[in-house]
N, C-alpha and C positions, 0 to 999 in steps of 0.2 A: 604673499610671496609673486613675484612676479616673474613671468614664464616667458622664453624668447620661445615663438615660432617662427619655423621659416616659411613665413607665407608668400609665394610666388606675386609677383607685381601686376600680373592681368588679375586677379581675382580678388587683390590689397582691397578695391573698393567696398567689392560686396562683401567678405570678411568684416570690415571694421563695420560696416550697413549694418551686420545681421549683427552682430556683435553687442553693438547698442540695443537691441530690440531685444535683447536678454533679461532675465528677471537681475537685480542687481545683485542676489546671493550667488548669483552663478557665471558673475562677469569675470571673474579671476580663478574661476575654478579651471584648474590643469585639463582634465578630464573631460570636460564641456567645452572647452574651446577646440578640444586637438578634433573632437568630432565635429566640431563646428568647422572645422579647416577641412577635414575628408570629405564632408558632404559637400562644401563648397567647390572642389576640387572634381569630385564625382558628377555630380548631377548640378551646379548652379545656383540659382535663387530658389527655383520651386523645391528642390530637396531641402535647402535651408530652412526654406518657409514652412516645408511641413514640419520637420526637425524643429523647430521653433515654435509651432501650433503647439505639438502632443509636451514637450517641456513645460508650456504653461497653462496645457488643460490639468485639473487636479482628479485625482481619484475618490469618489466617496469613501471616507473610511466604511460606513455603514453596509457597505454592498455586500449584498449575497452572492457569493459568485457559484455555488449550487444551493438550489432549493431543497431541505430537509424532505424526506418523505416522512409523512406518518403513517402508522401502521396500518389505518382504515384505508389510505390512497396504494397501496403497494396490489397491483391487479395479483390475483392469486388464482389458479383455475387449480381443483382438484380432478383429476379423472379417476372415477375407481374403474377398473379392469377386474372383472374375475381371471384368475387363472385357469388355467383349463386341469392342471394337474392337482394343485392343491385347495384350489376352491374358493381360497382368501383373498380377497380385497387390496390392489396396489395403487397406493395413495401416490400421486406425484404430483411437485410443486414446483411451477417456473415463474421465478420471478423477472 
């Protein structure tokens, strides 16, 4: 599918040069090309290079975003205080 974008003359060279640096799967993707054009208009070469670097970097699938805590690693403070009224201990757990 060919898309026609309205690329201004002053950034046409930058746009074409940066488009050639895209991965092959994304060179004809309309959404990617629109983002590339917007970044070229807003920030020029530096912003487009940063966008291309983030596109080319892969997110490892085995990455843990949050480390699960084991029950023995959870800090638990048990504070026992005696109530003056009934004398029963009061257990508080802070997580």
